[in-house]
N, C-alpha and C positions, 0 to 999 in steps of 0.2 A: 264760317266754318269754325267750330270750336275745337281747339287742340286737345288731344287725348293721349298724352305720352305713355300711359300705362297699357295701351292696347298692344297686343301681340297677335299675329296671325299664324295659321298653320299652312303647311304646304298644300296647295290645291285650292286655297281660299281665293275668292274673287274680290278684288278691291279696285278702287280708282286711283289713277296717277294723274294729278292735276297741277297745271301751272296757271298762276294768276298774274296778270300784268297790272301793277298798281295804277297805270295810266288809264286802263279800261277795266275797272274792278268788277263790272257786271258781266264780263265775258270770260270764257274759260278755254283752255286747251286741256281736254280731259280724255284719258285713255283707260278703258277697262282692261285690267291685267289679272294674271294669276300669280299667286305667291309661290315662289320656289323655296325660299328660306327666309327666316326672320329670327334674329338673335341680337345680342347686345352689340355685336360688331357690325352687322350689316342687314339690309333688307334687299333681297333679290326678287325681281318680278319678271314674268314672261309676257311680252306683247305679241300675240299670235297674228299670223297673216290673216288679212281680211277683217280685222277688228274694226268696227265702226267707232269713230272717235270725233269729238268736237275739236274745232280749231277756229282761228280767227281769220277773217278776210277784210278787205276794204269794204266800206259801206255799200258799194255797188256790186259786191260779190267777187271782185277781182283779187288776184293774189297780192299779198302785202309787198312782196319783192318786185312787183311791177312799178312801184313808186321809186323815185330816185332819192338818194341821200337820207337826210333826217326826216323827210316827209313820211316815210314808212312807219315812223315811231309815233307820230302825232295825228295822222289823218284819221277821220272817223272810221270806226270798224263795225262789223256785224259778226254774228255767230254762224258757223257753217258746220257741216258734217261730211265725213268721207270715210273710206276704208283704208286701213294701213296696207300699203303694198310692199312686196318683198317677202323675204323668208322669215320675218319676225326678229325680235331682238330680246336679249336678256339684259336687263338693266340692274345695276347694283348701286345702292345708296348707303352711305355710311353716316352715322349720327354726327352732328356738329361739323360736317364737312361741306365745303362750298363747291362741290362738284359731284356728279354721278358718272359712272362708267358704263357705256353701252357696248355689248358684245354682238358683233354682226358676223353672220356665217359667210365664208368665202367659198371659192370654187374647190378649195381643198377639203371641204366638208367640215372644217373647224370654224369655231367662232373666234378667229384670230385677226379680226379687224376691229379696232377699238375707237370709240368716240367719247371723249371726255367733255361733258356738258357742264360748263360753269353755271352755278345756280345757287340760290339760297339753301342753307341746310333745311332738309325736309321736316315738316311737322306731321303728326298723325292726327287723323280724325276718325270718327266711327266708320266713315265710308272708305277711307284710304289715306293717301299722303298728299301733301300740298307743298308746293315750292314756287319760286319765281325764277324764270330764266334770266341769265345775266349776259346774254349775247355772245360773249367770247367762248370759243371751243378749242379743243386740241385733238387732232386726228393722229392716231398711233397705228403703226403697221406691225406685222408679225415679227419683223426684224428689230423691233423696239425703236425704230426711228419715228420721229414725230414732226408735226408742223402745226402752227397756229391756224385757226380758221375764223373768219369773220372779224378780223382786226379792223377792217374798214367799217363794218357795222357798228362796232363799239365806238368808233370816232363819230359816226353819224348820230348815234344816240346821245353822245356828249354834245355835239353841235346843236341838237334839237332841244337841249335842256332837260332831257329825260334822266341823264346820269351826270352827276357833278364830277369835278376833277378828282376829288378825294375818293369818290365811289369807283371811278375808272381805275385808280391805283389799287384799290382793294381787290377789284376783279382781276387785275393783272397779277397781283400777289397770289391769289387763289390758283390761277393757271400755273404760276411758277411752282407752287406747292405740289400740284398734280404732276408736273414734269419731274420733280425730285423723286416722286414715287415711281414714275416711268423709268427713270434712270437706274433705280435700284431694283426695279421689277418687283415692287412690293404689292401688298394686298390692294385691290382684288385681282390684279393681273396674274398673280402667282397662285390663284385659288383653284385652278383646274376647270374654270368655266368654259374653256374652249371646247370641251367634249360634251357640254350640256345638250341634251335633247329633251323636249317637253314630253310629258306623259301623254300617250295617244288617247287616253280616256278623258282628258281635260276638254271641256267644251270651250268654244270661243265666248268670252264674257260679253254681255250685252250692255249697252248704255243704260244709265238709270232711267226709270220711267218718267222722271221729272225733266229729262233733257229736252230742250227745244232749240230750234235753229231757223235761220232765215234763208240759207242757201245749202244746196246739196251738190256734191261732186263725186 
C-alpha cells in the first residue's frame, strides 16, 4: 500500500481502516468505516454495527486467543471475515501519535467508555488508513479512571521474539503519553464526541471487492 499523505476525506466518505501485522504481512485486519471528520489535528471515523470486516484467525480457523502465551503471536494464521457486533464505535486518530482513541456507547446513551489502542502512527493510502497494532491498551471510564489492558499479551509477544526489549519500552512510553492526556482530559477526550450519533442516511460500508477469506463467522 502506497502512502498518500496529501489525501483528505470529507464527512460521509467511506474508507478502510486497516491493521497490518509485520509477522503476517499477507493478512489484514480491515474495517470499512465512514469518515466523521478529517483535518490537520485528527481523523475521526465511524464503525457501524453489522459491518463486515476482515480479521485473522489461527490456520485451522480457531480464535487466536485460544492459544497460550507467545504461541498466539507466531502460530500460522489465516484470513477470516465476520460482522462487527455491538453498538458501533467512533475512533479518533491523531497524526504522528502512537495510539488511537475509541469511543463506545454505554447504557447512559453517551459514548463515555474509552479504549486507547496503542499502535503505529497511521499512514494514508488512496483506500484509507493503515497502522500496526502494538498489543498494549488502556481502558478509560467516564470518571476518568483508567487501567492497562493486555500487559500479559505484551510480555508474551516479547517472549515470542516478536517485540524486542527496546520496542516494548517504546510501547510502554506511548501508553504513558496517553495517560498524561487522560489525566489532563485533553484532546480527543474533551472534544465532545460523547454525544456523537451517526447520520441515519449513512449506509454500512462494504468490504472491498478484492477482499478474500478462508473462514467466516
